[in-house]
C-alpha positions in Angstrom: 100.2 -2.0 11.7 99.2 -5.5 12.8 95.5 -4.7 12.2 96.3 -3.5 8.7 98.2 -6.6 7.9 95.6 -8.9 9.4 92.8 -7.4 7.2 95.1 -7.9 4.2 95.7 -11.5 5.2 92.0 -12.1 5.3 91.8 -11.4 1.6 94.3 -14.1 0.7 93.1 -17.5 -0.6 94.0 -20.4 1.6 95.0 -18.2 4.5 93.2 -18.1 7.9 94.0 -15.7 10.7 93.8 -18.1 13.6 94.9 -16.1 16.6 95.9 -12.6 17.5 97.8 -11.1 20.4 98.2 -7.5 21.6 99.5 -6.0 24.7 96.4 -3.8 24.7 93.6 -6.3 25.5 90.8 -4.3 23.9 92.8 -4.0 20.7 93.2 -7.7 20.6 89.5 -8.3 21.2 88.5 -5.9 18.5 90.8 -7.4 15.9 89.9 -11.0 16.8 86.2 -10.2 16.3 86.9 -8.5 13.0 88.9 -11.4 11.5 87.1 -14.2 13.3 90.1 -15.3 15.3 90.8 -16.0 19.0 93.0 -14.1 21.4 96.2 -15.6 22.7 98.8 -14.3 25.1 101.8 -12.8 23.2 104.5 -15.1 24.6 102.6 -18.3 23.7 100.9 -17.5 20.4 104.0 -18.5 18.4 103.9 -22.0 20.0 100.2 -22.7 19.2 100.0 -26.0 17.2 97.5 -24.6 14.8 99.6 -21.5 14.0 101.6 -22.4 10.9 103.1 -19.0 10.2 103.6 -15.9 12.2 103.3 -12.2 11.4 105.1 -9.9 13.9 104.0 -6.3 14.1 104.4 -5.7 17.8 106.6 -3.1 19.5 110.2 -2.9 18.3 111.8 -4.3 21.4 109.8 -7.5 21.1 110.6 -8.3 17.5 113.7 -10.3 18.1 112.3 -12.4 20.9 109.2 -13.5 18.9 111.2 -13.9 15.7 113.8 -16.2 17.2 111.1 -18.3 18.8 109.3 -18.7 15.4 112.6 -19.5 13.6 113.5 -22.2 16.2 110.1 -23.8 15.6 110.6 -23.7 11.9 107.5 -21.4 11.4 107.7 -19.0 8.4 107.3 -15.4 9.5 106.7 -11.9 8.3 108.7 -9.6 10.5 108.2 -5.8 10.6 111.2 -3.6 10.7 113.3 -3.1 12.7 114.1 -6.8 13.2 115.3 -6.0 16.7 115.2 -3.3 19.3 119.0 -3.0 19.1 121.7 -4.0 16.6 122.6 -6.9 18.9 119.1 -8.1 18.9 119.0 -7.8 15.1 122.2 -9.9 14.9 120.6 -12.5 17.1 117.7 -12.9 14.6 120.3 -13.2 11.8 122.4 -15.8 13.6 119.3 -17.9 14.4 118.2 -18.0 10.8 121.7 -18.8 9.6 121.8 -21.6 12.1 118.4 -22.8 10.9 120.0 -23.1 7.5 117.1 -21.9 5.3 115.4 -18.6 4.7 112.2 -18.5 6.7 111.6 -14.8 7.2 110.3 -11.9 5.1 111.1 -8.4 6.5 108.6 -5.6 6.0 110.4 -3.2 3.7 107.2 -2.6 1.6 108.7 0.0 -0.7 110.1 -2.8 -2.9 106.5 -3.4 -4.0 105.4 0.2 -4.3 104.6 0.6 -8.0 106.4 3.9 -8.3 109.6 2.6 -6.7 109.4 -0.5 -8.9 109.1 1.7 -12.0 112.2 3.7 -10.9 114.2 0.5 -10.4 113.1 -0.9 -13.8 114.0 2.3 -15.6 117.5 2.3 -14.0 118.4 -0.8 -16.0 118.9 1.3 -19.1 120.8 4.3 -17.5 124.1 2.7 -16.6 126.0 3.1 -13.3 124.3 5.0 -10.5 126.1 7.9 -9.0 123.6 9.3 -6.5 120.3 8.3 -4.8 118.3 11.0 -3.0 115.5 10.1 -0.7 113.0 12.7 0.7 111.0 11.5 3.7 108.4 13.7 5.5 106.3 12.6 8.4 103.4 14.3 10.1 103.8 13.5 13.8 101.8 15.1 16.5 104.7 15.0 19.1 108.4 14.7 18.8 110.1 11.3 18.8 113.4 10.4 20.5 116.1 10.7 17.9 117.0 7.0 18.0 113.5 6.1 17.1 113.7 8.4 14.0 116.5 6.3 12.6 115.2 2.8 13.3 111.5 3.5 12.6 111.7 5.9 9.6 115.1 6.5 8.0 115.7 2.7 8.0 113.2 2.6 5.1 115.2 5.0 3.1 118.4 3.2 3.9 117.0 0.0 2.6 115.7 1.8 -0.5 119.2 3.0 -1.3 120.6 -0.5 -0.8 117.9 -2.0 -2.9 118.2 0.4 -5.8 122.0 0.4 -6.0 122.8 -3.2 -4.9 125.6 -1.6 -2.8 126.3 -1.4 0.9 127.1 1.7 3.0 130.6 2.0 4.2 130.5 5.4 5.9 127.8 7.9 7.0 127.7 11.5 8.0 124.6 13.1 9.6 123.6 16.7 10.2 120.5 17.8 12.1 118.6 21.0 12.7 116.8 21.3 16.1 113.5 23.2 15.8 111.8 25.3 18.5 108.9 22.9 18.6 111.1 20.0 19.6 111.2 18.3 16.2 114.3 17.8 14.1 115.3 18.0 10.4 117.9 15.4 9.5 120.2 15.1 6.5 122.1 11.8 6.2 125.0 11.4 3.6 126.0 7.9 2.9 129.0 6.7 1.0 128.5 3.4 -0.8 131.0 0.7 -1.6 131.1 1.5 -5.3 131.8 5.2 -4.7 128.2 6.4 -5.2 126.3 8.5 -2.7 123.0 8.0 -0.9 121.3 11.1 0.6 118.3 11.0 2.9 116.5 14.3 3.7 114.1 13.7 6.7 111.5 15.9 8.4 109.5 14.6 11.3 106.8 17.3 11.4 106.3 18.2 7.8 103.3 19.7 6.0 102.2 16.3 4.8 103.3 12.6 4.6 105.6 12.4 1.6 108.1 9.9 0.3 110.1 10.6 -2.9 113.2 9.1 -4.5 115.5 10.5 -7.2 118.3 8.5 -8.8 121.1 10.0 -10.9 123.0 7.7 -13.2 125.7 8.1 -15.9 123.0 7.8 -18.6 120.4 10.1 -17.1 118.1 10.2 -14.0 114.8 9.0 -12.8 112.5 10.2 -10.0 109.2 9.3 -8.5 106.3 11.7 -9.2 104.2 13.0 -6.3 101.6 10.3 -5.3 98.4 10.9 -7.4 95.7 12.7 -5.4 92.5 14.4 -6.2 92.5 18.1 -7.1 89.9 20.5 -5.8 89.0 23.8 -7.4 87.1 26.5 -5.4 87.3 30.2 -4.5 89.4 31.0 -7.5 92.1 28.5 -6.5 93.2 25.0 -7.2 94.5 22.7 -4.4 96.0 19.2 -4.3 95.7 17.1 -1.1 98.9 15.2 -0.4 97.8 13.3 2.7 99.0 12.8 6.2 99.6 9.1 6.7 101.7 6.4 5.3 98.8 3.9 4.9 97.3 6.0 2.1 100.6 6.5 0.4 101.7 2.8 0.5 98.3 1.1 0.5 99.1 -0.9 -2.6 102.6 -1.8 -1.4 101.2 -3.2 1.9 98.6 -5.2 0.1 101.1 -6.6 -2.5 103.7 -7.6 0.1 101.1 -9.6 2.0 99.9 -11.2 -1.2 103.5 -12.1 -2.1 104.1 -13.5 1.4 101.0 -15.6 1.3 102.0 -17.0 -2.1 105.4 -17.9 -0.8 103.8 -19.6 2.2 102.0 -22.0 -0.1 105.2 -22.7 -2.0 107.5 -22.7 1.0 109.8 -20.4 -1.0 110.3 -17.1 0.9 110.8 -14.0 -1.2 111.3 -10.3 -0.8 113.5 -8.5 1.8 115.6 -10.8 3.9 116.9 -10.8 7.5 120.2 -9.7 6.1 118.5 -6.7 4.5 117.0 -5.9 7.9 120.2 -6.3 9.8 122.3 -4.4 7.3 119.9 -1.5 7.3 119.8 -1.4 11.1 123.6 -1.4 11.3 123.6 1.7 9.0 120.9 3.3 11.1 122.9 2.7 14.2 126.1 4.2 12.6 124.1 7.2 11.4 122.7 7.8 14.9 126.3 7.8 16.3 127.5 10.0 13.5 124.8 12.6 14.5 125.6 12.6 18.2 129.4 12.5 17.7 129.3 15.1 14.9 131.7 13.1 12.7 131.7 10.6 9.9 131.2 7.0 11.2 132.3 3.9 9.4 129.6 1.2 8.9 131.0 -2.1 10.4 129.1 -4.8 8.4 130.3 -8.4 8.6 130.5 -10.5 5.5 127.1 -11.4 4.2 126.3 -15.0 5.1 126.1 -17.4 2.1 122.5 -18.1 3.0 121.6 -14.7 1.5 123.7 -14.8 -1.7 
């Protein structure tokens, strides 16, 4: 993910990738050569005097540490989700930015800039109150992931999508899962939102392809994303459509656009896009959903009042 972002940064006017860090030294060397940067140790790179802004795409459990260091130094940052390895770590990032007194962080919920998701949101303006949002999320993983990782690495995107489209918070979640013989899981999350609407997430970790779709029902109609456009091949008396197996292909435009927008914001010193509050709220919901699954009961989402900084 960091390599992908770094190459997108290289295409931005007035932006120079100065230094890179990676726990895998060979990966750091390869990327540094590709973007004409130097390699720095991860703990110290945030403090380098010639590093004006920081992009954090390291392992989940390091996000909060690096982010709080950047915030304390007043360096704008792009922070991949989740914003912390735990809810407590995520809250630490939130508290530090609130203490700093100014938005300085953009969180990597790239679906806000995916053209199909944007079209859905724009269409909703004419359809009246929303009653239901349904998200379908299929991954193509080669080995099973721990269930907690599924929520903070994958479903957290769908949670944010529902919050973004509805403008509502979750207040209670119920989760059902089906254990498969190959070690994978199918997950259904039912979220109750503060205005009485419902958010559904259907997740599959070992699907037939990588696929993300969203369908929104409103009082005045409904709108849904179409399958991502792909080439169609015809042979042997049959026609086939390749869906794809990775998220980079599906969200290539969104990843590029979010870095373009972040770079523009850096020049203006006016952060835009998903906030630390968005990252924290989505992670609280993901944590509640994980508990709901293991405890086999509905779990309330305990969100504090949103800090005025994010109004």
